[in-house]
N, C-alpha and C positions, 0 to 999 in steps of 0.2 A: 586340858588337865584332862588325864583320866578319870572315870567316875571311883569310888571308892565301893560301892554296893552295886555286885552284881543281880541282875534279873532272875527271880528264879525260875525254873521251869515251868511250860504249861501242868504238866502232871501235878506236879507239887503246889499249884494254885490249886487247880481242880480237888484235888485231896483235900485241901484246906476248906473250900466251900461244900466241899459233898458232906465233910465233918459237920460242919455247923447248921448246916440247912436240912439236914437227915436226908435228904435226895441226892441222887446220881448228879453231880454236872460236869458235863465234856466243855471242854476249852479247845477251839481250834483258833490258827492263824486267821485275821481278819485285816482287812485295808485299813489305815489309819483312820482313826476317829477323829471329826473335824473340830477340834478343840475350838474353833475362831468361831463355830456357828451358836448362835443363841438360844438353841435349842437345850431345854433343862434337864440337869446331868446332878449327879451326888458326886463332891470331892473330898476325898480322905486325904489328911494331909498327916505324913510324918517323919520327925525330927529325929535326925544322932545326934544330940547334942557334944559328943566327943570328936566329931568330926565336922560339926555344921551342915552335913547334908540333909536334902530334904527330898522327901520322894513322896510322889501323890498317885493316888488311885481313881480313875474316874471312871464312875459306872452311868449308862444312859439311864432313864427312868425305864425303860422295860427291863434290865437287867437287875436292878434296883429293886422292883415292884415283884418280879419273880423270885430273886433270892430271898427278899425278907416275908411275900408271903409262903413262901413252901416252910420258914422256919416256923413259922407262925401256925400252918397249917390252914391259912386263908382259904376262901373259897375261892374258886378261878373268876367267878364274877367280880366278888371286890378287888383282886390284882388289876383284872380289865379296866375297871372302873378308874384306878391308880394311873395305869397308862393312857387312858382316855384323856383324862384332866390334866396330868402330867402333874400330879401333886400327891405326894405322899403321908397318907394320916399320920398321927404322933405314934403310933405303935409300933406301924411298919418301918417310918423314920427310926425310933430307938432300936429296931432289929437291924438295919442297914448300920448302923452304927456300931452295933456289934460286929456285925460280921467283918467291917471295916479294919476294926479292933484287933478281931483275931487275923486278920491279912497281914497285920504287921509281922507276922511269922515269915511271911515271902522274901524277907531283907535279913532275918536274924542269922542265918547261916554264915554270912560274915563281920555284918554290924548289929549294931541294938538298936533299930529303927523302933519307936514308940509312937502309937498313933495318937497324934495331939488332937484334931478336930475334923467333923463332919462341914463341908459347906454346902449350900443348895445353889449357890450363884457366883460364877466368877471373880463378879465386882469385887466379893466379900475375902476374898485369897487375901490372906500376909502377902506382902511384895515379895519376900523371898518365894512362897509359894506358888505366886503368880509366873513368876522369872522361870520357874520349872515348868510351868504350862506352857509359855512362850517357846523355849529351848532347852528342851531335856538333854542330858548327855545319852540315856539311853531311853529307849521306849517300847513296849511290847503291846502291839494292840490285839484284842482276842475277842472271837465272839464265842458265848457263851451259852449252853444250853440246860434248864434246870428238868430235870425227869419231872412230868407231869404238871408242869408249869408252862414255859414257854421258854425265848432265847432275848438276848441283847448284846450289848457289846459293854466291854470292859480296858481299859488303857492304864497300863504303870507306866510311869513316870519317874527317872532316877535323875536328880539334880547335881550339877560341876562339885565336884570335892572343893567345899570353901575353907578346908583346914588352912593352917598358916605356914 
């Protein structure tokens, strides 16, 4: 089956991220992020109940910390501590949740994806979202740089259309 949700282009995603962080965010194509690796990541799950299509955004800790830190105007030393310990403190985590919520607009040109939840561990993902991570219909892997902070990786995954 073909997916019902087209992937947004990188310029549009960069614009969304720049708008919410208050910093210029540049995105470029990157090699596939290893989604099987046990390195910490942030997972944003999006659902469209009309088509049962699931989408997932995956941020590595550096990108989540840089974007969240930029939005909160955290000092770079705090952001670097979060990256070093692979732990996002509660305020930064709330900010990353809001960034992922705004990123639902990546999908709204064609469907109405709604941000459902943020997960810090792939093992906590709902079964249907975990299936998208294992075998997406489409994916876009990006390297992202947040001006004044740093860079990291983001992957956007679209699941197979599960409509009847």
